[in-house]
N, CA, C and O atoms as a GROMACS GRO file, in nm:
protein
  332
    1MET      N    1   1.921   0.100   3.183
    1MET     CA    2   1.783   0.099   3.223
    1MET      C    3   1.700   0.017   3.124
    1MET      O    4   1.621  -0.067   3.164
    2MET      N    5   1.719   0.042   2.997
    2MET     CA    6   1.645  -0.028   2.893
    2MET      C    7   1.686  -0.174   2.884
    2MET      O    8   1.602  -0.261   2.860
    3SER      N    9   1.814  -0.203   2.904
    3SER     CA   10   1.862  -0.340   2.897
    3SER      C   11   1.806  -0.423   3.014
    3SER      O   12   1.779  -0.542   2.998
    4LYS      N   13   1.790  -0.360   3.130
    4LYS     CA   14   1.732  -0.429   3.246
    4LYS      C   15   1.585  -0.462   3.218
    4LYS      O   16   1.538  -0.571   3.251
    5PHE      N   17   1.514  -0.369   3.158
    5PHE     CA   18   1.373  -0.391   3.124
    5PHE      C   19   1.359  -0.506   3.025
    5PHE      O   20   1.269  -0.589   3.038
    6ILE      N   21   1.448  -0.511   2.926
    6ILE     CA   22   1.443  -0.617   2.825
    6ILE      C   23   1.474  -0.753   2.888
    6ILE      O   24   1.408  -0.852   2.855
    7SER      N   25   1.572  -0.758   2.978
    7SER     CA   26   1.606  -0.887   3.041
    7SER      C   27   1.491  -0.935   3.132
    7SER      O   28   1.464  -1.054   3.138
    8VAL      N   29   1.425  -0.842   3.202
    8VAL     CA   30   1.310  -0.880   3.286
    8VAL      C   31   1.195  -0.929   3.198
    8VAL      O   32   1.129  -1.027   3.232
    9ALA      N   33   1.171  -0.862   3.087
    9ALA     CA   34   1.065  -0.902   2.996
    9ALA      C   35   1.094  -1.040   2.936
    9ALA      O   36   1.002  -1.122   2.923
   10GLU      N   37   1.219  -1.068   2.900
   10GLU     CA   38   1.256  -1.198   2.846
   10GLU      C   39   1.239  -1.308   2.951
   10GLU      O   40   1.195  -1.419   2.918
   11THR      N   41   1.273  -1.280   3.074
   11THR     CA   42   1.256  -1.377   3.183
   11THR      C   43   1.108  -1.409   3.203
   11THR      O   44   1.070  -1.525   3.216
   12ARG      N   45   1.027  -1.305   3.204
   12ARG     CA   46   0.882  -1.326   3.219
   12ARG      C   47   0.826  -1.406   3.101
   12ARG      O   48   0.739  -1.492   3.119
   13PHE      N   49   0.875  -1.377   2.983
   13PHE     CA   50   0.829  -1.448   2.864
   13PHE      C   51   0.865  -1.596   2.875
   13PHE      O   52   0.783  -1.683   2.842
   14GLN      N   53   0.986  -1.626   2.919
   14GLN     CA   54   1.029  -1.765   2.934
   14GLN      C   55   0.947  -1.836   3.041
   14GLN      O   56   0.910  -1.952   3.024
   15ASN      N   57   0.919  -1.768   3.151
   15ASN     CA   58   0.837  -1.827   3.257
   15ASN      C   59   0.695  -1.855   3.207
   15ASN      O   60   0.637  -1.959   3.237
   16THR      N   61   0.641  -1.762   3.130
   16THR     CA   62   0.506  -1.779   3.075
   16THR      C   63   0.503  -1.895   2.976
   16THR      O   64   0.409  -1.974   2.974
   17GLU      N   65   0.607  -1.904   2.895
   17GLU     CA   66   0.615  -2.011   2.797
   17GLU      C   67   0.625  -2.148   2.867
   17GLU      O   68   0.563  -2.245   2.823
   18THR      N   69   0.703  -2.156   2.973
   18THR     CA   70   0.716  -2.280   3.049
   18THR      C   71   0.582  -2.319   3.112
   18THR      O   72   0.543  -2.435   3.109
   19ALA      N   73   0.514  -2.221   3.170
   19ALA     CA   74   0.383  -2.248   3.232
   19ALA      C   75   0.284  -2.296   3.127
   19ALA      O   76   0.204  -2.386   3.154
   20LEU      N   77   0.287  -2.238   3.008
   20LEU     CA   78   0.197  -2.279   2.901
   20LEU      C   79   0.225  -2.423   2.858
   20LEU      O   80   0.131  -2.499   2.834
   21LYS      N   81   0.350  -2.460   2.847
   21LYS     CA   82   0.385  -2.597   2.811
   21LYS      C   83   0.337  -2.696   2.918
   21LYS      O   84   0.289  -2.804   2.886
   22ASN      N   85   0.352  -2.657   3.045
   22ASN     CA   86   0.304  -2.744   3.154
   22ASN      C   87   0.152  -2.761   3.149
   22ASN      O   88   0.100  -2.870   3.172
   23GLN      N   89   0.082  -2.653   3.120
   23GLN     CA   90  -0.064  -2.660   3.110
   23GLN      C   91  -0.106  -2.747   2.992
   23GLN      O   92  -0.201  -2.824   3.003
   24GLN      N   93  -0.037  -2.735   2.882
   24GLN     CA   94  -0.069  -2.819   2.765
   24GLN      C   95  -0.048  -2.966   2.797
   24GLN      O   96  -0.128  -3.051   2.756
   25ALA      N   97   0.058  -2.997   2.870
   25ALA     CA   98   0.084  -3.136   2.908
   25ALA      C   99  -0.025  -3.186   3.004
   25ALA      O  100  -0.069  -3.301   2.993
   26SER      N  101  -0.068  -3.102   3.095
   26SER     CA  102  -0.174  -3.141   3.188
   26SER      C  103  -0.305  -3.164   3.115
   26SER      O  104  -0.377  -3.260   3.143
   27ILE      N  105  -0.336  -3.077   3.022
   27ILE     CA  106  -0.459  -3.092   2.943
   27ILE      C  107  -0.455  -3.221   2.862
   27ILE      O  108  -0.556  -3.291   2.852
   28GLN      N  109  -0.342  -3.252   2.805
   28GLN     CA  110  -0.328  -3.376   2.728
   28GLN      C  111  -0.351  -3.497   2.817
   28GLN      O  112  -0.418  -3.592   2.777
   29GLY      N  113  -0.294  -3.494   2.938
   29GLY     CA  114  -0.315  -3.603   3.032
   29GLY      C  115  -0.461  -3.619   3.070
   29GLY      O  116  -0.512  -3.731   3.079
   30LEU      N  117  -0.531  -3.507   3.093
   30LEU     CA  118  -0.673  -3.512   3.126
   30LEU      C  119  -0.755  -3.566   3.009
   30LEU      O  120  -0.850  -3.642   3.030
   31GLU      N  121  -0.720  -3.527   2.887
   31GLU     CA  122  -0.792  -3.578   2.770
   31GLU      C  123  -0.775  -3.730   2.759
   31GLU      O  124  -0.870  -3.801   2.725
   32ASN      N  125  -0.656  -3.779   2.788
   32ASN     CA  126  -0.633  -3.923   2.786
   32ASN      C  127  -0.717  -3.994   2.892
   32ASN      O  128  -0.776  -4.099   2.865
   33GLN      N  129  -0.722  -3.937   3.012
   33GLN     CA  130  -0.800  -3.998   3.119
   33GLN      C  131  -0.948  -3.998   3.087
   33GLN      O  132  -1.017  -4.096   3.114
   34ILE      N  133  -0.999  -3.890   3.030
   34ILE     CA  134  -1.140  -3.882   2.994
   34ILE      C  135  -1.172  -3.985   2.886
   34ILE      O  136  -1.278  -4.048   2.890
   35GLY      N  137  -1.082  -4.002   2.792
   35GLY     CA  138  -1.101  -4.103   2.689
   35GLY      C  139  -1.107  -4.243   2.747
   35GLY      O  140  -1.189  -4.324   2.706
   36GLN      N  141  -1.020  -4.271   2.843
   36GLN     CA  142  -1.019  -4.402   2.907
   36GLN      C  143  -1.148  -4.424   2.986
   36GLN      O  144  -1.205  -4.534   2.983
   37LEU      N  145  -1.195  -4.321   3.057
   37LEU     CA  146  -1.320  -4.333   3.132
   37LEU      C  147  -1.438  -4.356   3.039
   37LEU      O  148  -1.526  -4.438   3.068
   38ALA      N  149  -1.442  -4.284   2.928
   38ALA     CA  150  -1.552  -4.301   2.832
   38ALA      C  151  -1.552  -4.443   2.777
   38ALA      O  152  -1.659  -4.503   2.759
   39LYS      N  153  -1.436  -4.496   2.750
   39LYS     CA  154  -1.427  -4.633   2.699
   39LYS      C  155  -1.474  -4.733   2.804
   39LYS      O  156  -1.546  -4.828   2.771
   40MET      N  157  -1.435  -4.712   2.930
   40MET     CA  158  -1.477  -4.802   3.037
   40MET      C  159  -1.629  -4.796   3.057
   40MET      O  160  -1.692  -4.900   3.078
   41ILE      N  161  -1.687  -4.679   3.050
   41ILE     CA  162  -1.832  -4.665   3.069
   41ILE      C  163  -1.907  -4.730   2.954
   41ILE      O  164  -2.007  -4.797   2.976
   42SER      N  165  -1.859  -4.711   2.832
   42SER     CA  166  -1.929  -4.771   2.718
   42SER      C  167  -1.922  -4.924   2.724
   42SER      O  168  -2.017  -4.991   2.686
   43GLU      N  169  -1.812  -4.979   2.770
   43GLU     CA  170  -1.799  -5.124   2.784
   43GLU      C  171  -1.882  -5.175   2.900
   43GLU      O  172  -1.937  -5.286   2.894
   44ARG      N  173  -1.892  -5.098   3.005
   44ARG     CA  174  -1.966  -5.140   3.123
   44ARG      C  175  -2.116  -5.144   3.098
   44ARG      O  176  -2.184  -5.233   3.149
   45THR      N  177  -2.169  -5.052   3.020
   45THR     CA  178  -2.313  -5.050   2.996
   45THR      C  179  -2.356  -5.170   2.914
   45THR      O  180  -2.472  -5.211   2.921
   46LEU      N  181  -2.268  -5.227   2.837
   46LEU     CA  182  -2.303  -5.345   2.759
   46LEU      C  183  -2.320  -5.467   2.850
   46LEU      O  184  -2.394  -5.559   2.816
   47GLU      N  185  -2.253  -5.469   2.962
   47GLU     CA  186  -2.257  -5.583   3.052
   47GLU      C  187  -2.367  -5.572   3.157
   47GLU      O  188  -2.401  -5.673   3.220
   48SER      N  189  -2.424  -5.456   3.177
   48SER     CA  190  -2.521  -5.437   3.285
   48SER      C  191  -2.662  -5.474   3.241
   48SER      O  192  -2.688  -5.497   3.123
   49LEU      N  193  -2.751  -5.480   3.337
   49LEU     CA  194  -2.890  -5.513   3.310
   49LEU      C  195  -2.960  -5.397   3.240
   49LEU      O  196  -2.916  -5.283   3.251
   50PRO      N  197  -3.068  -5.425   3.170
   50PRO     CA  198  -3.142  -5.316   3.106
   50PRO      C  199  -3.206  -5.225   3.210
   50PRO      O  200  -3.236  -5.269   3.321
   51SER      N  201  -3.227  -5.102   3.176
   51SER     CA  202  -3.279  -5.005   3.272
   51SER      C  203  -3.430  -5.008   3.284
   51SER      O  204  -3.484  -4.946   3.376
   52ASN      N  205  -3.499  -5.076   3.197
   52ASN     CA  206  -3.645  -5.080   3.205
   52ASN      C  207  -3.691  -5.209   3.272
   52ASN      O  208  -3.750  -5.297   3.209
   53THR      N  209  -3.663  -5.219   3.402
   53THR     CA  210  -3.702  -5.338   3.477
   53THR      C  211  -3.848  -5.329   3.518
   53THR      O  212  -3.905  -5.220   3.524
   54LYS      N  213  -3.907  -5.442   3.548
   54LYS     CA  214  -4.047  -5.447   3.590
   54LYS      C  215  -4.054  -5.430   3.741
   54LYS      O  216  -3.971  -5.487   3.812
   55PRO      N  217  -4.150  -5.353   3.791
   55PRO     CA  218  -4.159  -5.336   3.936
   55PRO      C  219  -4.207  -5.465   4.002
   55PRO      O  220  -4.288  -5.538   3.945
   56ASN      N  221  -4.158  -5.491   4.122
   56ASN     CA  222  -4.198  -5.608   4.198
   56ASN      C  223  -4.318  -5.569   4.283
   56ASN      O  224  -4.304  -5.495   4.380
   57LEU      N  225  -4.435  -5.617   4.246
   57LEU     CA  226  -4.558  -5.580   4.315
   57LEU      C  227  -4.568  -5.642   4.453
   57LEU      O  228  -4.650  -5.597   4.534
   58LYS      N  229  -4.490  -5.742   4.482
   58LYS     CA  230  -4.493  -5.804   4.614
   58LYS      C  231  -4.431  -5.717   4.721
   58LYS      O  232  -4.448  -5.744   4.840
   59GLU      N  233  -4.361  -5.615   4.684
   59GLU     CA  234  -4.294  -5.529   4.781
   59GLU      C  235  -4.388  -5.425   4.841
   59GLU      O  236  -4.350  -5.359   4.938
   60HIS      N  237  -4.509  -5.409   4.789
   60HIS     CA  238  -4.604  -5.312   4.843
   60HIS      C  239  -4.663  -5.367   4.972
   60HIS      O  240  -4.694  -5.486   4.981
   61VAL      N  241  -4.678  -5.283   5.071
   61VAL     CA  242  -4.728  -5.325   5.202
   61VAL      C  243  -4.867  -5.266   5.223
   61VAL      O  244  -4.890  -5.149   5.195
   62LYS      N  245  -4.960  -5.348   5.272
   62LYS     CA  246  -5.095  -5.304   5.304
   62LYS      C  247  -5.103  -5.286   5.456
   62LYS      O  248  -5.060  -5.374   5.531
   63VAL      N  249  -5.157  -5.173   5.502
   63VAL     CA  250  -5.167  -5.144   5.644
   63VAL      C  251  -5.312  -5.114   5.677
   63VAL      O  252  -5.380  -5.041   5.604
   64VAL      N  253  -5.359  -5.170   5.786
   64VAL     CA  254  -5.494  -5.143   5.837
   64VAL      C  255  -5.479  -5.080   5.974
   64VAL      O  256  -5.413  -5.137   6.062
   65THR      N  257  -5.539  -4.963   5.993
   65THR     CA  258  -5.534  -4.898   6.123
   65THR      C  259  -5.667  -4.919   6.194
   65THR      O  260  -5.773  -4.889   6.139
   66LEU      N  261  -5.660  -4.970   6.315
   66LEU     CA  262  -5.780  -4.997   6.394
   66LEU      C  263  -5.821  -4.871   6.472
   66LEU      O  264  -5.746  -4.774   6.478
   67ARG      N  265  -5.940  -4.874   6.531
   67ARG     CA  266  -5.987  -4.760   6.610
   67ARG      C  267  -5.897  -4.734   6.730
   67ARG      O  268  -5.884  -4.620   6.775
   68SER      N  269  -5.835  -4.836   6.779
   68SER     CA  270  -5.748  -4.819   6.896
   68SER      C  271  -5.608  -4.769   6.856
   68SER      O  272  -5.515  -4.772   6.936
   69GLU      N  273  -5.596  -4.725   6.732
   69GLU     CA  274  -5.470  -4.668   6.679
   69GLU      C  275  -5.359  -4.772   6.664
   69GLU      O  276  -5.245  -4.736   6.637
   70LYS      N  277  -5.390  -4.897   6.681
   70LYS     CA  278  -5.290  -5.002   6.658
   70LYS      C  279  -5.291  -5.034   6.509
   70LYS      O  280  -5.397  -5.040   6.446
   71ALA      N  281  -5.176  -5.054   6.454
   71ALA     CA  282  -5.166  -5.085   6.311
   71ALA      C  283  -5.142  -5.233   6.292
   71ALA      O  284  -5.060  -5.293   6.363
   72LYS      N  285  -5.210  -5.291   6.200
   72LYS     CA  286  -5.191  -5.431   6.164
   72LYS      C  287  -5.134  -5.434   6.024
   72LYS      O  288  -5.187  -5.370   5.933
   73THR      N  289  -5.028  -5.507   6.005
   73THR     CA  290  -4.970  -5.522   5.872
   73THR      C  291  -4.995  -5.662   5.823
   73THR      O  292  -4.996  -5.758   5.900
   74ARG      N  293  -5.014  -5.672   5.699
   74ARG     CA  294  -5.036  -5.801   5.634
   74ARG      C  295  -4.900  -5.863   5.608
   74ARG      O  296  -4.814  -5.798   5.548
   75PRO      N  297  -4.877  -5.985   5.650
   75PRO     CA  298  -4.745  -6.044   5.624
   75PRO      C  299  -4.723  -6.060   5.474
   75PRO      O  300  -4.811  -6.105   5.401
   76CYS      N  301  -4.607  -6.022   5.431
   76CYS     CA  302  -4.575  -6.034   5.288
   76CYS      C  303  -4.457  -6.127   5.271
   76CYS      O  304  -4.374  -6.144   5.361
   77GLU      N  305  -4.452  -6.186   5.157
   77GLU     CA  306  -4.341  -6.276   5.126
   77GLU      C  307  -4.223  -6.192   5.081
   77GLU      O  308  -4.237  -6.101   4.999
   78THR      N  309  -4.109  -6.223   5.133
   78THR     CA  310  -3.989  -6.152   5.091
   78THR      C  311  -3.903  -6.248   5.012
   78THR      O  312  -3.889  -6.366   5.044
   79GLN      N  313  -3.846  -6.193   4.910
   79GLN     CA  314  -3.762  -6.274   4.823
   79GLN      C  315  -3.632  -6.199   4.804
   79GLN      O  316  -3.632  -6.083   4.762
   80VAL      N  317  -3.522  -6.264   4.833
   80VAL     CA  318  -3.391  -6.204   4.821
   80VAL      C  319  -3.326  -6.256   4.694
   80VAL      O  320  -3.319  -6.377   4.671
   81VAL      N  321  -3.279  -6.163   4.614
   81VAL     CA  322  -3.212  -6.200   4.490
   81VAL      C  323  -3.064  -6.170   4.507
   81VAL      O  324  -3.026  -6.056   4.532
   82ASN      N  325  -2.983  -6.270   4.496
   82ASN     CA  326  -2.838  -6.252   4.505
   82ASN      C  327  -2.783  -6.221   4.367
   82ASN      O  328  -2.814  -6.288   4.269
   83SER      N  329  -2.701  -6.119   4.363
   83SER     CA  330  -2.643  -6.083   4.233
   83SER      C  331  -2.497  -6.114   4.229
   83SER      O  332  -2.432  -6.091   4.127
   0.00000   0.00000   0.00000
């Protein structure tokens, strides 16, 4: 009876130890991936445009509503910037 209990406990211990090793390997892989992502993001921000851009005032639209409920819009110039 006691020997059966010990063998079951040893089996559970080995299974737990194996699961722990697998989790440690997974965590290590995730740490590597996070490090690679952080490196990519830090390199990418150096290549991008600054975040404090000036607003384009030409994009604002002026609307006049007449008594007859018809709306007149002022034609605006549109400018397309290719990136």
